[in-house]
N, C-alpha and C positions, 0 to 999 in steps of 0.2 A: 567437418561434417562428412557423413558417409558419401554424400553426393560429390563433394570436392575430392574425396579419396578416390572414387571411381574415375573422375576426370584426371586426377594426378596419375593414376596407373596407366591410363590411355596415353597421356602426354609423355610419360616417362619412357614408355616403349618406343615411341617415335623419336624422342630425344636420344635414346641409346643407339638406335639405328643410325641417326644422323652423326652421332659422335664416332661410331665405327667407320662410317663412310668417309668422313672428313679426316679421320686419323690416318686412314690409308692414303688419301690424297696429300696430306701434309708430309707423309714420309717420302713422297715423290716430288715435293716442291723443289724447284730449281734454286731458289734464293729466298732471302728473308722477306723481300717485298711480296713475292707470290704467297709465301706462308702467311703473311699478315692478311692478304686479301682473302685467302681461304678461311682463316679464323673468323673474319668479319662475316663472311657468307654463312659459315656454320652457325654463328651466334644469331644471325637474322632468321635462319631457318628453324633453329631451336625455339626462338621466341614465337614464331608463327605456329609451330607445333603445339606449344603451350596454349596460345590464344585459340587455335582451332579446336582444342579440347574444352573451350569455354572457361578457361582459368586465366587469371592474371599472373604475371611472372612472380610477383611478390608472394602470392599464395603458393605457387608451385615451389618456390625456393624455401618457404617456411615449412611446407610438408616434407620436402627432401631433407632438410636439416633435422626435423623431428624424427624422421625415419631412422636416422643414424643412432639415436639414443633411446628410442621408444619401442621395445619389443612388441608391445601390444598393438601399436600402430602398424608395425611390420606385418604382424599376423593378419590384421584386418585388410591390409593392402593385398596380401597373398590371396585372400578370399575373392578379390576382384580380378585377379589375373587370369 
């Protein structure tokens, strides 16, 4: 739905920022154990970002998957950015 698409765009922006932030931290990780902790933290924060946008993770993932193969959906999402 258009409503879910708006929520997806909002959540995706936050998820992308978190991905960048944790990618940088992972690059500085001292060892595998620290890297795993960082990955778990990142995953938790990304889930929170999706839920804060009032979406469930399954819906977010479904839209993200469809975005890769659906040019019309991509255009509609661009309209909400």
